[in-house]
Each structure stands twice: as structure tokens, then as C-alpha cells.
C-alpha positions as CSV (number, residue, x, y, z in Angstrom):
1,M,86.4,-25.3,21.6
2,R,83.0,-24.9,24.1
3,P,82.3,-21.3,24.7
4,F,82.7,-20.0,27.9
5,P,79.5,-19.4,30.2
6,L,80.5,-15.6,30.5
7,K,76.9,-14.5,31.2
8,R,76.5,-17.2,34.2
9,F,79.9,-16.0,35.6
10,L,79.5,-12.5,35.2
11,G,75.6,-13.4,37.2
12,L,77.5,-14.8,40.0
13,I,80.0,-12.3,40.4
14,T,77.7,-9.6,40.7
15,M,75.5,-11.7,43.4
16,A,78.7,-11.9,45.5
17,L,79.7,-8.2,45.4
18,A,75.8,-7.1,45.7
19,T,76.4,-9.3,49.1
20,S,79.8,-8.1,50.6
21,S,78.6,-4.8,50.2
22,G,77.9,-2.2,53.0
23,Y,76.8,1.2,53.9
24,V,79.5,3.7,55.8
25,P,78.2,6.5,57.8
26,S,79.6,9.9,56.0
27,A,78.3,13.0,58.5
28,A,77.8,16.2,57.1
29,A,77.1,19.4,58.9
30,A,74.0,21.8,58.1
31,T,74.8,25.4,59.7
32,T,72.0,27.6,61.1
33,T,72.1,31.3,61.7
34,V,70.4,32.7,64.7
35,P,70.1,36.6,65.1
36,F,69.8,37.8,69.1
37,P,69.2,41.0,69.5
38,V,71.1,42.4,72.2
39,S,69.8,45.3,74.5
40,V,71.6,46.3,78.0
41,P,70.1,49.7,79.2
42,D,72.4,49.8,82.5
43,C,75.5,48.7,82.2
44,Q,75.8,48.9,86.2
45,T,79.1,49.8,86.3
46,S,81.7,53.4,86.9
47,T,84.0,52.3,84.2
48,E,84.4,51.5,80.3
49,L,83.6,47.8,80.8
50,C,80.0,47.2,81.2
51,A,79.2,44.6,84.1
52,V,76.4,43.3,82.4
53,I,77.0,40.1,80.3
54,P,74.1,38.8,77.9
55,T,74.3,35.2,77.1
56,E,72.7,32.6,74.6
57,Q,72.8,29.2,75.0
58,V,73.7,27.4,71.4
59,T,74.2,23.6,70.7
60,T,76.4,22.8,67.4
61,S,78.4,19.8,66.4
62,S,81.5,21.7,66.1
63,V,80.7,25.0,63.4
64,L,80.3,28.2,66.3
65,T,80.6,31.8,64.3
66,V,79.3,35.0,65.3
67,D,78.9,38.7,63.5
68,F,77.7,41.3,65.8
69,T,76.6,44.7,64.3
70,A,76.4,47.5,66.8
71,S,73.1,49.2,67.5
72,P,72.9,52.5,65.3
73,S,71.5,54.4,68.0
74,H,74.4,54.6,69.8
75,C,76.3,58.0,70.4
76,S,79.9,56.4,70.4
77,D,81.7,53.4,69.7
78,I,82.4,50.0,71.7
79,I,84.4,47.5,71.7
80,V,83.1,44.3,72.3
81,H,84.3,40.9,73.7
82,I,82.9,37.8,72.8
83,L,83.1,35.0,75.3
84,V,82.2,31.0,74.8
85,D,81.6,28.8,78.2
86,G,83.1,31.5,80.2
87,V,86.3,32.0,78.1
88,E,87.1,35.2,76.0
89,K,87.6,34.1,72.4
90,F,87.4,37.3,70.6
91,V,88.0,41.5,71.5
92,S,86.8,43.4,68.4
93,G,88.4,46.6,67.6
94,P,86.5,50.1,68.0
95,L,82.8,49.5,66.2
96,A,81.1,53.0,65.4
97,P,77.3,53.1,65.4
98,G,76.1,50.3,62.9
99,V,79.0,48.9,62.0
100,G,79.9,45.2,62.9
101,T,82.9,42.6,63.2
102,G,82.4,40.7,60.6
103,V,82.0,36.8,60.7
104,E,84.2,35.3,63.3
105,N,84.7,31.8,63.8
106,L,85.1,30.4,67.4
107,G,85.1,26.9,66.4
108,P,85.7,24.4,66.2
109,V,84.1,23.3,69.7
110,S,83.0,20.1,70.9
111,S,79.5,19.1,69.9
112,G,76.9,20.0,72.1
113,G,75.8,22.7,74.2
114,H,77.6,26.2,74.8
115,T,76.8,29.7,76.3
116,V,78.1,32.6,74.2
117,G,78.1,35.9,76.0
118,I,78.8,39.2,75.0
119,Q,80.5,42.2,77.0
120,A,80.8,45.7,75.9
121,E,83.5,48.3,76.8
122,G,82.9,51.9,76.0
123,V,85.6,54.2,74.2
124,I,85.9,57.5,75.3
125,G,83.9,60.0,72.8
126,G,80.5,61.2,71.4
127,C,78.4,60.9,74.4
128,N,81.1,58.8,76.3
129,T,82.9,60.5,78.8
130,G,84.6,57.9,80.5
131,V,81.8,55.6,81.5
132,I,79.5,53.0,79.3
133,A,76.1,53.6,80.6
134,S,73.9,51.5,78.0
135,W,74.7,49.7,74.6
136,G,73.3,47.3,72.0
137,G,73.1,45.6,68.8
138,T,72.9,42.2,67.2
139,L,74.5,38.8,67.6
140,D,74.2,37.0,64.8
141,I,75.0,33.1,65.8
142,T,75.8,30.3,63.4
143,T,76.1,26.6,64.6
144,S,76.0,23.4,62.8
145,T,74.0,20.3,63.1
146,A,75.3,16.9,62.1
147,T,73.7,14.9,59.4
148,S,74.3,11.0,58.7
149,T,74.6,9.7,55.1
150,N,74.9,6.1,53.9
151,V,77.6,6.2,51.1
152,P,77.6,2.5,49.6
153,T,80.9,0.8,49.9
154,L,82.5,-2.6,48.9
155,S,84.3,-4.7,52.0
156,E,87.7,-6.0,51.2
157,W,86.7,-9.2,49.8
158,A,84.7,-7.7,47.0
159,M,86.9,-5.4,46.0
160,L,89.2,-8.4,45.3
161,I,86.6,-10.1,43.5
162,L,86.2,-7.1,41.5
163,V,89.6,-6.7,40.7
164,A,89.5,-10.3,40.0
165,V,86.6,-10.2,37.5
166,M,88.2,-7.3,35.7
167,V,91.3,-8.9,35.1
168,G,89.2,-11.7,33.8
169,G,87.3,-9.9,31.5
170,A,90.4,-8.5,30.3
171,F,92.0,-12.0,29.6
172,L,88.6,-13.0,28.2
173,T,88.8,-10.2,26.2
174,L,92.1,-10.3,24.4
175,R,91.7,-14.4,24.1
176,H,88.7,-13.8,22.1
177,R,90.3,-11.2,19.9
178,R,93.2,-13.4,19.4
179,A,90.9,-16.0,18.5
180,T,88.8,-14.2,15.6
181,R,92.0,-13.0,14.2
182,S,93.2,-16.6,14.0
183,V,90.0,-17.6,11.9
């Protein structure tokens, strides 16, 4: 019985698989956090809700989180309202001077540019007698940038060929074992 040309067969199969493979892009997101100092020296109001709303323009692929820390030089508590594209997304509880909101997830948001605004509301106590005059702090904004990575894949035909090779290899191995046992 003539031996099966296994090396030639495996070489042809390897070439077939290599020519039928492709790459599928895989999206991943890298995040970036940027601190924005916020300072409103004149709220231009006669109420507890500050009329001045500082904004920051950001670009993201979907992630949008914020973390606000009230200025330690405040003499009273404040409540912060976070807006995304003019729509209120988060309202904190009262924040004492130097205290933060913790990270608040405002996303996922659509990919592209967005306007993040922050508005303060005064809390009576300390130096606040019913009107917020000024406020400040630091707003940390985290966004994402999509990155693309190519992931090697096999086409449907390549997968079928691979299965056929594996089954054929198992068959040949079993056949070879039986032949060597019977000799």
C-alpha cells in the first residue's frame, strides 16, 4: 500500500486557509479624563439658582462621565446640576466645601461633540442667607476615543475546510494506528 502524501495535503490546506482568511475590525475605546476649573465670581441672580452656566465642549465616541469637586474656599454648601447638550442629566445632593460628587455616568451618548454644562444652586447656611453669590470647583470630564484593531478571522469556507482537515487528520491517525497494530 502506497503511503498517503500527508505533507503535500497539509501544505495545500494551509495555503487554502491562508488565502481565505480575513480581518474583522474590532472597536475598543480609550478613555481620557480632563480637569476643567470652574469659577463663577458673580451668579447674576437674586435666588439660590445661579444664572451663569459654565460649559465645556467635548468629543466622545460614547463614554461620558463627570466628577465635580466643590471649591474648598466655599463658605456654604452647594448643589450642582449637570447638563448635557442643554438637558439636565444629574443633580447632586448638598456638597460641602471641598467635597465631590463622585464619578457620575452620563452616557452612553452618541458619538461626536457634546456640550457639558454645570449650574450651581445655593444651600442656606454658612455665609449663604438665601442668595447664591459665587461658586467654583473642578469638573473632571471623562470621554472615550474609538480605536480600531484588526482581528484575524476565517471565512465560512475556510472554517469548513478546517473542520474537514481535522476530521481527515483524525481518520488518518486512527487508520495509521490500526495498520501498525495489525502488523
